[in-house]
MIMAR-424174 format. One record per residue (C-alpha): residue number from 1; x, y, z. Coordinates in Angstrom, 1 decimal, always signed. Each point is the difference from the previous one (the first is absolute). Layout:
nr=NUM | X=X | Y=Y | Z=Z
...
This chain:
nr=1 | X=-12.7 | Y=+4.3 | Z=+3.1
nr=2 | X=+2.8 | Y=-0.9 | Z=-2.4
nr=3 | X=+3.6 | Y=-1.0 | Z=+0.8
nr=4 | X=+2.9 | Y=+1.4 | Z=-2.0
nr=5 | X=+3.7 | Y=-0.8 | Z=+0.3
nr=6 | X=+3.0 | Y=+1.8 | Z=-1.4
nr=7 | X=+3.7 | Y=-0.6 | Z=+0.1
nr=8 | X=+1.8 | Y=+3.4 | Z=-0.3
nr=9 | X=+3.7 | Y=+0.1 | Z=-0.9
nr=10 | X=+2.6 | Y=+2.3 | Z=-1.5
nr=11 | X=+1.2 | Y=-0.4 | Z=-3.6
nr=12 | X=+2.0 | Y=+2.7 | Z=-1.9
nr=13 | X=-0.9 | Y=+0.2 | Z=-3.6
nr=14 | X=+2.0 | Y=+3.1 | Z=-0.9
nr=15 | X=-1.2 | Y=+3.6 | Z=-0.7
nr=16 | X=-3.3 | Y=+0.5 | Z=-1.7
nr=17 | X=-1.6 | Y=+2.8 | Z=-2.0
nr=18 | X=-1.9 | Y=+1.1 | Z=+3.1
nr=19 | X=+3.0 | Y=-0.4 | Z=+2.2
nr=20 | X=+3.1 | Y=+0.7 | Z=-2.1
nr=21 | X=+2.4 | Y=+0.5 | Z=+2.9
nr=22 | X=-1.0 | Y=-3.1 | Z=+1.9
nr=23 | X=+2.9 | Y=-1.8 | Z=+1.5
nr=24 | X=+0.3 | Y=-3.4 | Z=+1.6
nr=25 | X=-0.6 | Y=-0.2 | Z=+3.8
nr=26 | X=+2.6 | Y=-1.5 | Z=+2.3
nr=27 | X=-1.0 | Y=-3.3 | Z=+1.7
nr=28 | X=-0.5 | Y=+1.9 | Z=+3.2
nr=29 | X=-2.2 | Y=+2.6 | Z=-1.6
nr=30 | X=-2.1 | Y=-2.6 | Z=-1.7
nr=31 | X=-0.6 | Y=-1.8 | Z=+3.4
nr=32 | X=-0.9 | Y=+3.4 | Z=+1.6
nr=33 | X=-2.5 | Y=+0.6 | Z=-2.9
nr=34 | X=-1.5 | Y=-3.4 | Z=+0.6
nr=35 | X=-0.4 | Y=+0.7 | Z=+3.7
nr=36 | X=-1.5 | Y=+3.5 | Z=-0.8
nr=37 | X=-2.5 | Y=-1.6 | Z=-2.4
nr=38 | X=-1.3 | Y=-2.3 | Z=+2.7
nr=39 | X=-0.3 | Y=+2.9 | Z=+2.4
nr=40 | X=-1.8 | Y=+2.2 | Z=-2.5
nr=41 | X=-2.2 | Y=-2.4 | Z=-2.0
nr=42 | X=-2.7 | Y=-0.1 | Z=+2.8
nr=43 | X=-0.6 | Y=+3.7 | Z=-0.6
nr=44 | X=-1.3 | Y=-0.9 | Z=-3.5
nr=45 | X=-2.8 | Y=-2.0 | Z=+1.5
nr=46 | X=-1.0 | Y=+2.4 | Z=+2.8
nr=47 | X=-3.2 | Y=+1.2 | Z=-1.7
nr=48 | X=-1.5 | Y=-3.5 | Z=+0.0
nr=49 | X=-0.4 | Y=-2.9 | Z=+2.3
nr=50 | X=+3.0 | Y=-2.1 | Z=-0.7
nr=51 | X=+2.6 | Y=-2.2 | Z=+1.7
nr=52 | X=+3.5 | Y=+0.5 | Z=-1.2
nr=53 | X=+2.7 | Y=-2.4 | Z=+1.3
nr=54 | X=+3.6 | Y=-0.8 | Z=-0.7
nr=55 | X=+0.6 | Y=-3.7 | Z=-0.1
nr=56 | X=+3.2 | Y=-2.0 | Z=+0.0
nr=57 | X=+2.3 | Y=+0.4 | Z=-3.1
nr=58 | X=-1.2 | Y=+3.6 | Z=-0.5
nr=59 | X=-3.5 | Y=-0.9 | Z=-1.2
nr=60 | X=-2.6 | Y=+2.7 | Z=+0.2
nr=61 | X=-3.5 | Y=-1.4 | Z=+0.8
nr=62 | X=-3.1 | Y=+2.3 | Z=-0.5
nr=63 | X=-3.5 | Y=-1.0 | Z=+1.0
nr=64 | X=-2.7 | Y=+2.4 | Z=-1.1
nr=65 | X=-3.3 | Y=+0.3 | Z=-1.8
nr=66 | X=+1.5 | Y=+1.5 | Z=-3.2
nr=67 | X=+0.9 | Y=-1.1 | Z=-3.5
nr=68 | X=+3.3 | Y=-1.4 | Z=-1.1
nr=69 | X=+0.5 | Y=+3.2 | Z=-2.1
nr=70 | X=-0.6 | Y=+2.3 | Z=+3.0
nr=71 | X=+2.3 | Y=-2.0 | Z=+2.2
nr=72 | X=+2.7 | Y=+0.0 | Z=-2.7
nr=73 | X=-0.2 | Y=+3.8 | Z=-0.5
nr=74 | X=+0.3 | Y=+0.6 | Z=+3.8
nr=75 | X=+3.0 | Y=-2.2 | Z=+0.3
nr=76 | X=+1.6 | Y=+1.3 | Z=-3.2
nr=77 | X=-0.1 | Y=+3.6 | Z=+1.3
nr=78 | X=+2.2 | Y=-1.1 | Z=+2.9
nr=79 | X=+2.2 | Y=-2.2 | Z=-2.2
nr=80 | X=+0.8 | Y=+2.9 | Z=-2.3
nr=81 | X=+0.7 | Y=+2.3 | Z=+3.0
nr=82 | X=+2.8 | Y=-2.3 | Z=+1.1
nr=83 | X=+1.3 | Y=-1.2 | Z=-3.4
nr=84 | X=-1.3 | Y=-3.5 | Z=+0.5
nr=85 | X=-1.8 | Y=-2.5 | Z=-2.2
nr=86 | X=-2.2 | Y=-3.0 | Z=+1.1
nr=87 | X=-1.1 | Y=-3.4 | Z=-0.9
nr=88 | X=-3.8 | Y=-0.4 | Z=+0.5
nr=89 | X=-1.9 | Y=-3.1 | Z=+1.0
nr=90 | X=-3.5 | Y=-0.7 | Z=-1.2
nr=91 | X=-2.8 | Y=+1.5 | Z=+2.1
nr=92 | X=-2.3 | Y=-2.3 | Z=+2.0
nr=93 | X=-3.6 | Y=+0.8 | Z=+1.0
nr=94 | X=-0.1 | Y=-1.0 | Z=+3.6
nr=95 | X=-3.8 | Y=-0.2 | Z=+0.2
nr=96 | X=-0.1 | Y=-2.6 | Z=-2.8
nr=97 | X=+3.2 | Y=-1.8 | Z=+1.1
nr=98 | X=+0.5 | Y=+0.6 | Z=+3.7
nr=99 | X=+3.0 | Y=-2.4 | Z=+0.2
nr=100 | X=+1.7 | Y=+1.0 | Z=-3.2
nr=101 | X=+3.4 | Y=+1.5 | Z=-0.3
nr=102 | X=+1.1 | Y=+1.9 | Z=-3.1
nr=103 | X=+2.8 | Y=-1.6 | Z=-2.1
C-alpha cells in the first residue's frame, strides 16, 4: 500500500484556450467547490481498495495499492471538475516504511 497526500485549493488564473469564458469564483463558491471536491473524490477510488480521508487543514489522504501517477490522475479528474488545483506530497510505500509520513 502507498500513502498519498494532496492539498487542494482554488486559484484563479484567468480564462484559458480551453475555457475562454472562465470567470473568477466568489469566495463562497470557491469554498463550496472545495467541500464538493472532498465529497466526490472518494468516487474516483471506488473501483479499487482504497482509504480516502480528509485531514485537518483540507489535506486529502489516500492509501491504496496504486502508482503515484494513477492516484494523481484520479484526484486530478475531481480537481478539474470543481476548478481547483492541488499541492502534492511525495508518496510513501507503507510496506517498506510503515511509520513514514509523506512530506
